[in-house]
N, C-alpha and C positions, 0 to 999 in steps of 0.2 A: 496528757496531751503529747502527741507524737511530733517528731521533726518533719518539716515539709521542705521539699526541694522544688524550686520553680525557676522561671525565667521571665524576663521582661521583653516586651517588644520595642520597636524603635519609636522615637518621638522627639519633638522639639522641647528643649529646655529653656534656651534664652536666645534673644535676638540682640546683636550688637550693631548699633547704627553709627558707623563712622561717617557715612555720607551726610547725615544731618548736620554734622559739625564741620564738614569739609576737611577733616584731618586725614591726610594721605600718608602719614608716617606709619611705622610698624607698631604693632600692639602685642601685649601679653594678656591673655585671658586666663585667669586662675579660677578654677571651679573648686568649691569647698563643700563638704557636707558638714552642717553646723550642729547636728544633734548626734554625734558619734557615741556619746554615753548612752543614749537611748537605744541606738541601733545595735550596740554590742549586747544589750540585754535581750534582743529579739533574734539576732542572726549569728550563726557560727561564721558564715562568710556572706558577703554581699559585694558584688562586682558590677560596675557599669563601664562599658566601652563607649567612649565619647569622641566625637569628631566635629570639625568646623567646616561649614559649607558657605560658599559665596552666594550672591543673590541669583546667580544662574543655576544654582544647585550642584555646583562642582565642589568636590572635597578639596580642602587646602593642603598643601605640602607642609605640614607642621613639623616634620622631622628633618626638613631641608636636605633631602637626598636627591633632589632634582626631579622627582616623579611624584605627582599627586595620586595616591592610591589608597582607597578606603581600608584596605587590609593592613597597611603599615602606618598610615597617617591617622592614628587614633591614640588615645590615652586610656588608662584603666584606673578608675576611681574605686578604691576598696575601703574596707574598714581599717586596714593597716596604714594606708596613706590617706590622710584626711583632705589632701588637696592635690590637684594636678595643674600644670601649666601648659598652655598651648600658645605657640608663637605664630602670630599672624603677620606675614609680610605683605604689604599693600603696594600695588603699582598706582592705584587710584582709590579714593575713598569708596567704600561699599557698605552694604548691609550684610552682616554675617549671621548665620544661624548655628548655634551649638546644639547638637543632637545626640541622643543616646542611640547607638547602633544596636546594641543588645546588652543583656546582662543576665546574671543568674544569682541565686541565693540558696542558702540552707538555713532553716530556722533552728533555734535552740529547742530543746524538748518542751520547755514551757517558757512563757514570756508574759510581760505586762501588755495587755491589749491597749491600743492607742499609740504605741510607740513604733509601729511598723514602717511608717512613711519617712523616707529621708527628706531633710530640708536642705536644699541646695542653694548656694550663693555664688554669683559670678562677679568677680572683680576684674575690671579692665583698666590697664595702665599703658602709657606710652612706653615704647621700647627704646 
């Protein structure tokens, strides 16, 4: 079996509904891949660029540089870092969407079938 290089498109991972609880304080959203042991058997590398958007579809300024920009306000989830934090500063409670912007991977020369899909988990906490 040969190695394969590929990429992922964009898509929604999770919705965070702070509006439903009327909580208007700041949040920390931590994204984990929970099956890293399986993923390293399949991939040489696996990277996902992830960002958070508000209910109007605007990217959030998660790096707090004063400018919300999809190019700089994203995190990279990889096989080497099993989790990433995104800091959500709220003026009012809202519904947020965590999205994959893009990603890419390279497979091992051979792997165990059925272990290719990452299992992702989102933990949200008050900041």
